[in-house]
Structures are given as structure tokens and as C-alpha cells.
C-alpha positions in Angstrom: 4.2 11.5 6.7 0.8 10.2 5.6 -1.5 11.5 2.8 -4.4 13.6 3.6 -7.3 11.0 4.0 -11.1 10.9 4.4 -13.9 8.2 4.6 -17.1 9.7 3.3 -20.2 8.8 1.6 -21.1 12.4 0.7 -20.4 13.9 -2.8 -20.2 17.5 -1.5 -17.6 16.4 1.2 -15.6 14.6 -1.5 -15.6 17.7 -3.7 -14.3 19.8 -0.8 -11.6 17.3 -0.3 -10.9 17.1 -4.0 -10.4 20.8 -4.3 -8.4 21.0 -1.1 -5.9 18.5 -2.6 -5.6 20.3 -5.9 -7.7 17.8 -7.8 -5.4 14.9 -7.0 -7.4 12.2 -5.3 -7.5 8.5 -5.3 -10.0 6.0 -3.8 -9.0 2.8 -2.0 -11.0 -0.2 -0.7 -11.6 0.2 3.0 -11.0 -3.5 3.6 -9.3 -6.2 1.7 -11.5 -6.9 -1.3 -11.4 -10.4 -2.6 -12.0 -11.5 -6.1 -15.4 -11.8 -7.4 -16.5 -14.3 -10.0 -19.3 -14.1 -12.4 -19.2 -17.0 -14.8 -15.7 -16.9 -16.5 -15.2 -13.2 -15.5 -13.1 -12.2 -12.5 -13.5 -8.8 -10.8 -11.5 -7.0 -8.1 -11.3 -3.5 -6.5 -8.2 -1.6 -7.0 -6.9 1.9 -6.1 -8.5 4.3 -8.6 -7.7 7.9 -9.5 -10.5 10.4 -9.3 -11.1 13.3 -11.7 -13.9 15.7 -12.5 -15.9 13.2 -14.5 -15.7 10.4 -11.9 -16.9 12.7 -9.1 -19.6 14.3 -11.3 -21.0 10.8 -12.1 -21.5 10.0 -8.3 -24.9 10.3 -6.7 -25.2 12.7 -3.8 -24.7 9.8 -1.3 -22.8 6.7 -2.1 -21.3 3.7 -0.2 -18.6 4.8 2.4 -15.3 5.1 0.5 -11.7 5.9 1.6 -10.2 8.8 -0.4 -6.6 10.0 -0.2 -4.6 12.7 -1.7 -2.7 11.3 -4.7 1.1 11.2 -4.0 3.5 11.5 -6.9 6.0 9.0 -6.1 9.3 7.8 -7.6 8.7 4.3 -6.5 6.6 2.1 -4.1 8.3 0.3 -1.3 6.8 -3.0 0.1 8.2 -3.9 3.5 7.7 -7.1 5.4 8.1 -6.3 9.1 8.9 -9.1 11.5 9.4 -8.1 15.2 11.9 -5.2 14.4 13.4 -6.6 11.2 12.7 -5.0 7.9 12.7 -6.8 4.5 12.2 -4.0 2.0 11.6 -4.2 -1.7 11.2 -1.3 -4.1 8.9 -1.8 -7.0 10.2 0.3 -9.8 8.0 0.9 -12.8 9.8 2.6 -15.6 6.6 2.6 -17.8 5.4 6.2 -18.5 1.9 4.7 -18.6 2.1 2.9 -15.3 -1.2 2.2 -13.6 -2.1 3.9 -10.2 -2.4 0.5 -8.5 0.9 -1.3 -8.5 -1.0 -4.7 -8.8 -2.2 -3.7 -12.3 1.5 -3.4 -13.4 2.6 -6.9 -12.2 2.7 -8.4 -15.7 4.5 -5.5 -17.1 8.2 -5.9 -18.5 8.6 -2.4 -17.1 8.2 -3.3 -13.4 11.3 -4.3 -11.5 11.6 -5.5 -7.9 14.8 -4.7 -6.2 16.1 -5.0 -2.5 15.8 -1.7 -0.7 17.7 -0.3 2.3 15.6 1.9 4.4 17.2 4.8 6.3 17.6 4.1 10.0 15.2 7.0 10.8 12.4 5.5 8.9 13.0 2.0 10.4 12.8 3.6 13.8 9.6 5.4 13.0 8.0 2.2 11.5 9.1 0.1 14.4 7.7 2.4 16.9 4.5 2.6 15.0 4.2 -1.3 14.7 4.9 -1.7 18.5 2.3 1.0 19.4 -0.4 -0.8 17.5 0.8 -4.2 19.0 1.8 -5.7 15.7 4.9 -7.9 15.5 4.4 -8.7 11.7 2.8 -7.1 8.8 3.2 -5.8 5.2 3.9 -2.1 5.1 3.5 0.0 2.0 5.2 3.3 1.7 5.9 5.7 -1.3 9.2 7.3 -2.0 8.7 10.8 -3.3 11.4 13.3 -4.4 11.8 14.6 -1.0 10.4 12.1 1.6 8.8 8.8 2.4 5.0 8.6 2.8 3.4 5.9 4.8 0.3 4.4 3.0 -0.8 1.4 5.1 0.0 -1.7 7.0 -1.7 -5.0 6.3 -1.3 -7.1 9.4 -1.9 -10.3 7.3 -0.2 -9.0 4.2 1.5 -10.8 1.4 5.2 -11.4 1.6 6.0 -14.2 -0.8 6.3 -12.2 -4.1 8.5 -9.4 -2.8 10.4 -11.8 -0.7 11.0 -14.2 -3.7 12.0 -11.3 -6.0 14.7 -10.3 -3.5 15.7 -13.7 -2.2 14.8 -12.9 1.3 13.6 -16.4 2.1 11.0 -15.0 4.3 9.4 -18.4 5.0 12.7 -19.3 6.8 12.8 -16.0 8.7 9.3 -16.6 10.0 10.0 -20.2 10.9 13.1 -19.2 12.8 11.3 -16.4 14.6 8.5 -18.7 15.6 10.9 -21.3 16.9 12.6 -18.6 19.0 9.3 -17.4 20.4 8.2 -20.9 21.3 11.7 -21.7 23.0 11.2 -18.5 25.1 7.8 -19.7 26.4 
């Protein structure tokens, strides 16, 4: 499953989407957003929850933005995919005041990273998807809800060190060995 998603620059279209999704909407950067520096200050763009006040403050037309239905999840699962192999890490935040964007919880004592075993059915679907979009590697984000798994995104040049290190996957070695095999086959 995937959350209901739109890309729009139109306030009325956003309002329709907002009401259709029972006022549970987030925005996400369309592309990777780097850090911006202004003197000693650092800025970045994060996933943000939208409510009545945020939408009301928007002009009628704004820069094209990706909006999704907000998914109430139990935890987020980060998966490093390497040519059919899955290295999954669940990010479990036990803070009742957790932020909508997991990155904003990184320094919290309430965030725990644990190895996660994906069901074979989810692995099969993800593998089929990755092969259909011709990706042999990438970082996949999914949410575990009470009843299901919800696919959020795949980053073809995604991060793998932090989740890999938290769970002792030694992904650098996995990638090195995979590359050696690929070179030997050619």
C-alpha cells in the first residue's frame, strides 16, 4: 500500500485533498534537500504536518509541493536493498511527543534502532518493485501500521551507514562483496 499523494501548487486543490484525507496531511520535499547555511545557522527541509492554520496561511498558488495522507504508524522501517537482499532496521520511538520526521528524533533517548525481519510477502513485493524500476540498490522507507505495511519511498542513493551500524549489518562489506561478484561475472 501507498499513501494517497498529490503534487500541487494550488491552495484549493490542497484543501480538497486535505478534507478527503480527514485533515491528516503531511508535506515532503520533492527532491533531496541539502542543508542551507546562513552565517552560523543551518537550515533544512523536513516532513511537516499540515493543519488548518498552515493551509490558511498559504497563498492561492505556491511552489509545487508533495502532499501525502498522514499515516498513523507503530514504527518506521528503513531497508537497505541490495540486489534481492534486505537489511531492515525498525526505528522505534517511544516518546509520546515524537516529531513527524524521524530525522528530528535522532538525538532523542527515546529512539531505538533494532534489526527487523520483513515478512516474505513484503520482501517479494519490494523486490518485484525494485526490479521493475531497474534498481539493484536503494534505501526503502516503509511504515508499519496496526494492520499493514505502507510504502513511503525509495531513495536510489540513500543512506545506509546509520541503520547498518545500529544493527551491525556491516553493509560496507556486503556492498564490497556484491561488487566483487559483479566484476567477476563480467
